[in-house]
C-alpha positions, 0 to 999 in steps of 0.5 A: 529809269530809261534804258539806253540801247547799246550800239554793238561794235566789234571792239575785238576783231577776230577774238570771238564770233558775234552772237546770232541776231535772233537773240533778244536785245540786251538791256544794259545801262551805262551806270550798271557794271558788266560782270564776267558772267554777262560775257562768258555765260553761253546763254547770255545775249551779250557777247564780248566781241560786241561790246561798245567802246562806251562801256570799256573805255580802252584802246585796242592795239594790234600785235604789230603795234605792241611788237614795235612798242616793246622792241620785238619783246626784247630781253632788254625790255623784260620786267618780270613774269608770273602765272599769266605770262611775261611783262615788258616795258614799252613806250607809246609816242604821241603819234601812235593814236590820236588822244593817247598821250606819250607815256611808258607802258607795261605790256603783259603777254599771256603765256599760252602754256602757262597756268592762266588763260582766256578767262583770267585775261577776260577778268582783267579787261572786264574789271579794269576796263570799268573800275577806275581808282587812284589805287588800282593800276590803270589799264590802257588797252589790250590786244586780241589777235588769234590766240594772242592775248595781251594787256597794256597798263600804265608803267609803275616806276618802283615795281612791286612791294615784294621787290622793295620789301624783301630785296637784299640790294635795296634800302629798307623801307622806312616805317612811314612809307610802309604805313603809306603803302598799307593805307593805299592798298587798303583804300584800293580793296575798300573801293572794290568791296564797296561797289554796288556789286562787290568785287572780291580780289582773291589774290591780294599779296605783296607781288600784286601791289605796285608802287609809283614814284611817290610810293602810292600803292596800286592793285594789279593782276585782276585775273582771279577777281570775282563778282561777290554777292550783296549783303551777308551772302557767300560766294561758293567757288568750284575750286580754290585758287590763290597763293599759299600763305595769303588765302583765308582758312575758311576759303581753303577748307570750304571754298566759301569766298567773301570780301572777308577773305580779302581782309585776311590776305590784307592782314598777311601783307600788313604782317609782312610790312611789320616783320619784314618776313615773307608769308611763307619762307621754307629757308627758316626753321620749321616753326617759323616757316608760316608767318601767320602761325608763328607771328600772330600769337605774339602780336598782342604782347608788346615785348614779343612784338618788339622782337619780331619787328623788322630789324632793318628798321633799326628801331626807327618806328613809332612804338604806339603805331606798331602796337596798333598796327599789330592789333589791327593785323591780329583782327584781320587774321582772325579765324572767324570771318565775322570777327574781321574788320571791314576794309573801310575800318582798316583804312580809318585805323591806319590813317590815324597811325600816320598822325602819331608823332612818337617816331624816333628821329635819327641823324640825317646823314649825307656822305659825299666826297669833299675836295679838302678831304681828298687833298688832305689824304694826298698830303698825308701820304706825301708826309708819310713818304717823306718820313719813310725817306728819312727813316731809310736815310738814317738806317741801313738800306736793308732796314729801309727796304723791310720797313717799306715792304711792311708799310705797303703790306699794311696799306694793301691789307687796309685797302682789301678790307670791306668797310662793313660799318659804313655800308650798313649806315648807307643801307639804312639811311632812308629810315633816318631821312624819312623820319626827319622829313616827317618831323619837319613836314608832318603828314603832308609829306605823305598826303599833301593837303589841297 
């Protein structure tokens, strides 16, 4: 194998000082992926500030450019935040950089007083700068000026699975859409685990899975990701990091970390998709606060499974598919890492569920105001007023007034009532339309055939 000599350029001005020229020349092939240890290890001849743009195909933005993109990090552009820092929406026009198309972007700024720092920022750049896949969020570039650390991603329209699954103000996710999300996220993890040097994601959860306009899942936030070891070897970490409710028990208890730790986390998310419950919910009764401890013993019983399925689905899901998905979740959540399936096996199992045809078909409803109904309502009111006039003519004036007051009172009370039943049907309309379209178009609705 011929080793290519890399021309070291300063890709990040002012971020880190270059290593001394007396150090031995690095030997790195373009096909071999760099790891964080190659950059952060003091004894390593490779300096992050010396990386060639041929390795990290990313754009380097200035802080002023990102201020312009986000309108000075305006509150109107604020999308959300997490352990890393705040995220803002911006827009890149085609005049900013040659070869960079006009597009909306998400700019994540490191909070200098937050729980994460340069190491997490470095992990994001190192992994997403080299790994490209349709189910990983695309990192466009970064900024590193003085103490400022920012990342520029593609803008993912529908936000996170957490927002869509648990928000009270959005329609319930249909069954087939939930399966599609699970398949996409599983493919992203499988891609990471099957790398020549496996990547352990370590923080798989609903808030880190983003959805594009077609509900394709994309893994984001690689701040806690680590390079795994090949084969059956385990990775020992000095401190346990992650999110409560998602971390594998062996990782919490011993610090041993493998790709099977990600499989456990995936099982938790799959359980959330099935039940519509959060992994940890302190507002529930004590025995139901931890989702895995409460739900896992019930996954193998079809009757109990029906009771814990998300009630917002209103029964509009495949009974066979739910049983098989529950069985898969049960295996992923095994306390013995070696008993858990690989992510490739998870992908194959979930894709088969999309082919099932026993999903119930609900009524396809569309409610829109019609001119005839509006005019009819006005005519009805007109008739009522005429009848009221006749009643007043025939009766005394006092009786007419009392009748008019009573009618107005009833009409006012009718207006004040909230149409709860109608709101409920509108809220779940997505479930019915999804299954109806699926019946018509088949799985090509979710995975178009080329």
